[in-house]
C-alpha positions, 0 to 999 in steps of 0.5 A, a space after each residue: 500500500 502506498 502512503 501517497 494520497 490525494 484529496 479530491 473536492 470536486 469531480 473526483 468525489 464522483 467515483 464514476 469519473 475515475 478508477 482510483 482505489 483506496 478511496 475514502 471520505 475525508 475532510 480538509 481543514 483550512 480550505 474552501 472552494 471557489 469557481 475559477 478559470 485559467 488560460 488552459 481551459 475555456 470554462 470555469 472549474 473548482 479550485 481550492 483556496 486557503 481559508 482557516 475557518 472552513 472545512 471541506 469534505 471530499 474523497 481521499 484516494 491512494 495514488 497508484 504505485 505512488 506515481 503522481 504523473 497520471 494524476 498530475 496530467 488529469 489536473 494539469 491546470 492545477 498545482 499539487 500542494 501538500 495537505 497537512 490538516 486532513 482528518 475524519 478518514 478511516 486510514 490507520 495511519 497519517 497519509 502523505 496527502 496533496 490537494 490540487 489548487 490553481 495558483 494565485 495569479 494564474 486564474 480569473 473569475 468566471 465570465 460569459 467567455 468562461 462559464 461553469 458547465 452544468 454537466 460538470 456541476 451535475 457530476 460534482 453534485 452527484 458525487 457529493 450526494 452519493 457520498 455525503 447525502 443531501 446535507 453534504 450537498 448543502 455543505 458543498 454549496 455553503 463552502 463554495 464561492 462564486 455562485 454569481 458565475 454564469 452556468 452554461 446549460 449543456 445538459 442536452 449536449 454535455 460538453 464535460 468529457 466525464 459527464 454522467 447521467 443523473 436521476 430525476 431526483 438528483 436533477 431536481 436537487 441540483 436545479 433547486 440549489 442553483 435556484 436557492 443561490 440565485 445562479 444565472 443559467 445561459 444557453 449553450 452557443 455555437 461559440 462555446 461548443 467550438 471553443 470546447 471542441 478546439 480544447 479537446 482537439 476534436 
């Protein structure tokens, strides 16, 4: 068993998006999430930012053979940061853990040119609901900033490459919580689709 672990706080919480073993619920103290974009991607994604007063839930998973290269490639828009305050996990030892975060100065706020993909958010919320229940989803929203960002409604033609099919109940849950935070949905345009295709290389 390797002692190298990563803490996932977004799409990695959804076990359907990866095949990492030794995945367990955990909490990281001193971080919160926010929506940001980088020049490497045409849409906004979650990142973690230091916040001493906040605890976020996620999954901790072992890095296969202690080799970070595949995970670093998946998270290529982020820097890997050592994580020191990790608790509420079932491991019988203190793991050597890391969290992926976009470095300060290398990201900007979401915009119409860099919106949040609803298909990505659906994956994240499905993961939190399956791992932590409805209360965990509420805590996710409460410990995430940036809900004034535009939400690109791409459910009919999902643009997120690891998108998942939601149940009717999960869809209603996401829609209700977006309404609760006053999120603004925008329609998928040909320009957005073209930008995403160019990024994927197809």
